[in-house]
Structures are given as C-alpha cells and as structure tokens.
C-alpha positions, 0 to 999 in steps of 0.5 A: 521529484513529485512523482511516486508509485504506490504498489501491492503484490499478491503471492503464492505464499510468504517467502520468495526464498522457498519458491513462492512467486508473485501472481498479481501486481498493481501500481498507482501513479501519485503526484504530490502524494495524490493519485493521478488515475494512471495505473499498472495492473496484471495477473501473472502465471507463477509457473507453479501451483497456487496453494489453497491457503493462499487462494482463500486469502486473495481469491486467485487460483490456478484456473484464474491465472491460466493464460496470464503472462510470465514475469519476464514478459512484463518486467520491462513495462513494470520498471518503466511504470515504477520509474525512478521516484519513491515506491510506496507499499504497506509492509514494503519490505515484503513486496520489495523482497518478492519483486527483487526475487522475480527480477533476480530470476531473470537476471535483473538488478533489485529495486533500490531500497532507498526508494522504499516508503513503508506505510506500515512503519508510518502508521506504527509511528503515528498509532503506536500499540494500535492495529495498523493493518490496511483494514484497521487503518481504513476503519480508523480513517473512515474509508469504505471497505465494503468491496474488500472481500478478498485481498485484491492488489488493485483494490488494495492499492486504491484503499492504501492510496486513500490511507496514504493521503491521510497519513501524509496530509495530502488532502490539505496540500491539494486544497492549498494548491487549489486556493493558490490557483495551481492547475495540477490535475491531481488536486482538481479531483478534490475541488468539491471537498471544501474546507476539511473539518477535524475528524477525531480518531475514536479507538475501539475498546480493543485498540485502547487495551492494546495501547495500554499494554504498549504503555506498560512496556515504556519506562515511566512515560510522561503522559501516564503521570498524575 
C-alpha cells in the first residue's frame, strides 16, 4: 500500500487519562511518502477550559474554540480520512494516546498500533544523542521555520512532511519516478528540483556536545578508538 497519513494534534495538556482533550487535529495524505495536497483539519470544542499554559504553546484559547465541533461530530470523517494505511506522527505514542482516548469516549475502538510510524524514533536512530524535536530537525534539514511562532497542527504537519521526506529519502524516489516516466501526480511537484546535490549536516556546538555526552554512555565505541 502506497497511501499513508501524517497527522498531528494539539491538546489541553499532556495526559488524556487525567481529562486532557484534543482541541485541534490536522492530517495530510501521503502517496509514496510524498504529500498529495489533500488534508483534513479541524478545531474541536473540548468541553472544558483550555489552561493558559497550553494556550501559550499552541495559541488556542477558549474563545478561539467557541462554536467548534465536538469530537463525536468529526470522528467518522476523521476515520475515513485516516484510512487503513500507515499513520505517521512525531512522538506518535502521544498523538495515538489522545485519539484513542477520544474514540473511547464515544465507544469506538482505538487505532491499530501496528499502523504507527514514529518520526521521533526514526530521527533518534539516525541522529543519536542530538536534539530531535521538530524544530531541531527542520533546522538540520534547512526547512523554513519562519511561520512557526506557535504549535499549529496543520503547519506542524506540513513541516513534518518535509522532514519525513528527508528521513525516508522520498525526494530521490520522486525523481526516480519522473526519470522512469511515471505519471504519479505527487512526484510531479518535484520536477523542477533537478538532481539533488549532497547537503552535509553540520551540527551546532551544543549538538556536538550532546553527541559526545551520548558516546560516553557506550562501552568502547569503535569510532572513538585511535
């Protein structure tokens, strides 16, 4: 199956088991790990107050959610959009946990954890010991962050989609499809890029220090031997 969905949530807090709720959901459709342009996005009325600490992070307030639908109203269209393929998220257990709690409240089954693709785990495996937040990965891959003043679910999805392309080598696959004469529309958006030139990753001093600290926890790593 080539279709996947990348998604993100914003919430009233950190723990759905203590009453925190989802207040924004955004999801992007991917084909062969590349965005197609189709997306799902909605704000949600959580049926409770949004704490000021949470509002400072994502910019959503009680006033901005007034008149938004309840989760039960969008659960069907959301499941339809999520489909049956892989579900990609950054720190995916967090987002899965919140959606599972919302589905449980309306008597629906949880998401299948076998569908989970966690880009945070992918990034940690590729860059051990380095910061792997979405912001850090965007800076590492040269992805523009100028619009990200708060955590907005739809913008975060678009940034994560660009990061996911880098983590999976999706651009190279798109260019290969074009060279082979494939007609897949998602690949066409990269037609003007041309051959990709290597882009070395240059960690900051702080990242190098973090990596060095990580190496001290390993028993006799080969790459530190003289």
